[in-house]
Each structure stands twice: as C-alpha cells, then as structure tokens.
C-alpha positions in Angstrom: -11.4 -8.3 -9.9 -8.6 -8.9 -11.9 -9.9 -6.9 -14.9 -10.9 -3.9 -12.5 -7.6 -3.9 -11.1 -5.7 -3.6 -14.4 -8.3 -1.3 -15.7 -7.6 1.1 -12.2 -3.5 0.8 -12.8 -4.1 1.6 -16.4 -5.9 4.5 -16.0 -3.4 5.5 -13.2 -0.2 4.7 -15.5 -1.9 6.9 -18.1 -2.3 9.9 -15.6 1.0 9.8 -14.5 1.9 13.2 -13.8 5.5 15.1 -15.0 7.9 15.7 -12.2 7.0 19.0 -12.2 3.6 18.4 -10.7 6.0 17.3 -7.7 7.0 21.0 -7.7 3.7 22.9 -8.0 1.4 21.1 -5.7 2.2 22.6 -2.3 0.5 18.7 -0.8 2.3 16.9 -3.0 5.7 17.9 -2.5 4.8 18.1 1.3 4.2 14.2 1.5 7.4 13.4 -0.2 9.9 15.8 2.4 7.2 14.5 4.9 8.7 10.9 4.5 12.1 12.1 3.5 12.5 13.8 6.7 11.7 11.0 9.0 14.2 8.3 7.6 17.2 11.3 7.4 16.6 12.4 11.2 14.2 9.7 12.5 11.7 13.1 13.7 7.7 12.1 13.7 5.1 13.5 11.7 2.6 15.3 13.7 4.8 15.2 16.7 8.0 17.0 15.6 6.6 18.4 12.2 2.9 19.4 12.3 0.7 18.8 9.4 -3.2 18.5 8.9 -2.2 14.9 7.4 -2.2 12.3 9.5 1.5 10.3 10.7 0.1 7.4 8.2 0.2 9.5 5.3 4.3 10.1 5.8 4.8 6.3 7.0 3.7 4.5 3.9 5.4 7.0 1.6 8.8 6.5 4.5 8.3 2.8 3.5 8.3 3.1 -0.2 11.4 5.3 0.0 13.0 2.8 2.0 12.3 0.3 -0.7 12.8 2.3 -3.9 15.1 4.9 -3.0 14.7 8.5 -3.1 12.9 8.5 -6.7 9.6 9.6 -7.7 8.9 5.9 -8.2 8.4 5.8 -4.5 5.8 8.3 -4.6 4.4 6.7 -7.9 4.2 3.4 -6.3 2.1 4.7 -3.2 -0.3 5.8 -5.7 -0.2 2.8 -7.6 -1.1 0.6 -5.0 -3.3 2.6 -2.7 -5.5 3.7 -5.9 -5.9 0.4 -6.9 -6.7 -1.3 -3.8 -9.6 1.3 -2.8 -10.9 0.6 -7.0 -10.9 -3.1 -6.8 -12.4 -3.0 -3.7 -15.1 -0.3 -4.9 -15.7 -2.6 -7.7 -16.2 -6.0 -5.8 -18.1 -4.3 -3.3 -21.0 -2.6 -5.9 -20.8 -6.2 -7.5 -21.7 -8.1 -4.2 -24.9 -5.4 -3.4 -26.1 -5.0 -7.2 -25.4 -8.7 -8.2 -24.1 -6.8 -11.9 -20.7 -6.7 -13.1 -22.0 -4.2 -15.5 -23.1 -1.9 -12.8 -19.7 -2.5 -11.1 -17.8 -1.6 -14.0 -19.8 1.5 -14.4 -19.7 2.7 -10.9 -15.6 2.3 -11.5 -15.2 3.9 -14.6 -17.2 7.0 -13.1 -14.8 6.5 -10.3 -11.9 6.3 -12.0 -13.2 9.6 -13.8 -13.4 11.5 -10.9 -10.0 10.5 -9.5 -8.7 12.9 -7.1 -5.5 14.3 -6.8 -2.4 11.6 -7.5 -1.2 11.5 -4.2 -4.6 11.5 -2.3 -5.1 7.7 -2.4 -6.2 7.4 1.3 -9.7 9.5 0.1 -10.7 6.6 -2.0 -8.9 3.5 -0.2 -10.2 4.5 3.2 -13.6 4.9 2.9 -14.1 2.1 0.5 -12.4 0.0 3.1 -14.5 0.7 5.7 -17.7 0.3 3.4 -16.4 -3.1 2.5 -15.7 -4.0 6.3 -19.0 -2.4 7.0 -20.8 -4.8 4.9 -19.1 -7.8 6.2 -20.3 -6.7 9.3 -23.9 -6.3 8.1 -23.6 -10.0 6.9 -22.2 -11.2 10.1 -22.4 -9.0 13.1 -19.9 -10.4 15.6 -17.5 -8.7 17.7 -14.4 -9.7 15.7 -16.2 -7.9 12.8 -17.3 -4.8 15.1 -13.4 -4.9 15.8 -12.2 -4.7 12.7 -14.7 -2.1 11.5 -13.5 0.2 14.4 -9.9 -0.6 13.2 -10.5 0.8 9.5 -11.8 3.9 11.2 -8.9 4.2 13.3 -6.4 3.6 10.5 -8.3 6.5 8.3 -7.8 8.7 11.3 -3.9 8.0 11.2 -4.0 9.2 7.3 -5.9 12.3 8.0 -8.2 13.4 10.9 -11.4 14.4 8.4 -11.1 11.4 6.7 -11.9 9.7 9.7 -14.6 11.4 10.5 -16.4 10.3 7.3 -15.3 6.6 7.7 -17.0 6.6 11.3 -20.3 7.6 10.1 -20.0 4.9 7.5 -19.2 2.4 10.3 -22.3 3.9 12.6 -24.5 3.0 10.1 -23.2 -0.6 9.2 -23.4 -1.0 13.0 -27.1 0.3 13.4 -28.2 -1.6 10.2 -26.5 -4.9 10.9 -26.5 -5.2 15.0 -29.1 -7.2 16.9 -31.2 -6.0 19.5 -29.2 -7.9 22.3 -26.0 -6.6 21.0 -26.2 -3.9 19.5 -24.7 -2.0 22.5 -22.0 -4.4 23.2 -20.9 -4.2 19.4 -20.6 -0.5 19.5 -18.3 -0.8 22.1 -16.0 -3.2 20.4 -16.3 -0.9 17.4 -15.2 2.1 19.7 -12.8 -0.5 21.0 -11.2 -1.3 17.6 -10.8 2.6 16.5 -9.0 3.5 20.2 -7.0 0.5 19.9 -5.5 1.8 16.2 -4.8 4.9 17.4 -3.9 4.4 20.9 -1.1 2.2 19.5 0.3 5.0 17.8 -0.4 7.4 21.0 1.5 4.9 22.9 4.3 4.3 21.0 5.3 7.7 19.0 3.2 10.5 20.6 3.0 9.5 24.3 -0.5 10.5 26.3 0.4 13.7 27.4 0.6 15.1 23.6 -2.8 14.3 22.9 -4.5 17.2 24.0 -1.7 19.9 22.3 -2.0 17.4 19.5 -5.8 18.1 18.9 -5.5 21.8 19.3 -2.8 21.8 16.6 -4.9 19.7 14.4 -8.1 22.2 14.8 -5.7 25.3 14.1 -4.2 23.7 10.8 -7.7 22.3 9.8 -9.7 25.5 10.0 -6.7 28.0 9.8 -4.3 28.6 7.0 -1.7 26.3 7.4 -1.7 22.8 6.1 1.5 21.8 4.8 4.7 21.1 6.6 7.1 23.9 6.5 10.1 22.5 5.6 12.5 22.6 2.4 11.7 20.4 -0.8 13.5 17.1 -1.0 14.1 18.0 -4.4 17.6 19.5 -3.4 18.8 16.2 -3.2 16.6 14.0 -5.4 17.2 12.8 -8.9 16.4 15.2 -11.7 13.3 14.3 -14.2 10.4 12.3 -15.1 10.3 9.5 -16.4 14.5 8.6 -16.1 13.9 8.9 -12.3 11.9 5.8 -12.0 14.8 3.9 -12.5 17.9 5.5 -13.3 19.1 8.4 -10.9 20.9 11.0 -13.1 22.2 14.3 -11.5 20.0 16.2 -8.9 18.6 19.5 -9.4 20.5 22.4 -8.2 18.1 24.1 -6.1 20.0 24.2 -3.4 19.5 28.1 -3.2 15.7 27.9 -3.8 14.0 28.1 -0.3 10.7 27.7 -2.3 9.7 25.9 -5.6 6.7 27.0 -7.6 5.9 27.5 -11.0 7.9 30.2 -11.6 11.2 28.5 -11.0 10.5 25.8 -13.8 12.5 27.7 -16.7 15.7 27.7 -14.2 14.8 24.2 -12.6 14.1 22.6 -16.1 17.5 23.5 -17.6 19.7 23.0 -14.7 21.6 19.9 -13.2 24.0 19.7 -10.4 27.0 17.8 -8.7 25.4 18.9 -5.2 23.7 15.3 -4.7 26.0 14.7 -1.2 25.3 18.4 -0.4 23.8 18.3 3.4 
C-alpha cells in the first residue's frame, strides 16, 4: 500500500498543472473561490450560493485554505490527499478481491492513466470508498457496517449529488449480495439511515428543513440546464501570482481587479502584470 500511495502521489506531482490551469477551467476556478467566499463572508455553498457541486466540495477546500493560506498549494493539497487516498483504497480493494499484487498494480496503473481533472478527486475517492466499505459489509453484514455503507453514500451526495447516485447503486449491490434472508430488510433500513444521517446533519446544521425542496429544484435546474458553476468573481484578484512560487512564498498579486471574467484570452495580460492591490477589497 505504501508503494501504491507513492506511485499515485508521484503521478499527481508529475501532472501538477501550471497556475494558468486554474484560470482556464471554469470548474477549477469555481472551487477555489467557492472555498474563499465562505471563509471571507460566512456564506454557505448551496444555501447562499448555488452550484451543481455539493457543499463538501467547498468545505474541504476551505479547510485547506485555512491551513495553507490563499495559495495554490491549498488546492493542490486537496487533490494530492483525495486522489492518493482513493487510489490506495482501489489498490487494496483489487488486491483483496484478486489476491494478486500484480493485478492490483495493473489496475492502479490504468486508473492513474485515466485520471480525471485535477480538482475532481471525489469522482475517484467516493465510489472507491463506497466499494471498499461495501466489501467489508459483504464479509460481515451487520447493522454497523450497513450504517457505515450508507454514510459513504451520504458523503458522496454532499460532494456531488450525481456522484451519490452512482455510489448508492454500489451500496445497494453490496447490500443485496451480503445480506442474509433474515436481516435483509433491517440492514437495508440501517443503510438508508446512515445516508439520511449524514445528509440530514448538514441540512439541520446549515440549510434548514424548509430549504430542502427549493434546493432539490435548484439542483435539477443546474443539472439539466446550462449553468453549473458559481457566478462569483475569481479569487486570483487577491491571490498570489504564479506557479510554482505560490506553493510556499506568495509574491505580489495579479492585477486582475478590472477583469470581471478571466479566460484564455487574458493570459498575455495576466502573465505580464503584477500589482500592489493585495489589500484591495
């Protein structure tokens, strides 16, 4: 597992994108500011600002920004930890099922080659986490394992609702394969209880019960409609300048105060400008 983790982390470091990547990809820039905004204002994702991504996608980044500051290393650290954990779990799962380290390394290599976008770690981590917990449930189908299995689905829902849909299919498959005739219904209830407990904890603490139905309607709109991102200004107006120096030492910030939207056509301007407006509100 240590070798698998080092292999995954090494591949992630090899694929580490330049700082311009976080300007050119609308979802990548959305995640950055989606975490910066709550830290600065106390606004809650999906409550005060709507996105097709769940609140947990922004909470983990807010924690990383709190720990590492408003530097690109905070976004990188989330990808490094999330992806590495997901790939280590995948390696361990395949090794347990096949009893072959060679096959496990082969599947891990294929997964690394097919890696998703750099910020999208949860599309690997959450399905693999659900599958790993599902494997434990099949081996020992009791109430506590069913609750944990449902909790992984609830966590996936809080990262992104369609990711939770895929994970619940995995969880139901594990429940069907592992449950005994006398405990099938009861364990299914405990599974759903774990899911509801995790999602319900966020609803109770942050959103409020009356917000559930409007939120579901908004999620349907952003899922099947055109808008999927946050309509907020980009945080690079107050962030540090460039990769890789931003990982440790923050230089002067970019002068993008006048830019309402940053895209590829801004690169010649952005690449040549630094400014003294780090304290500009």
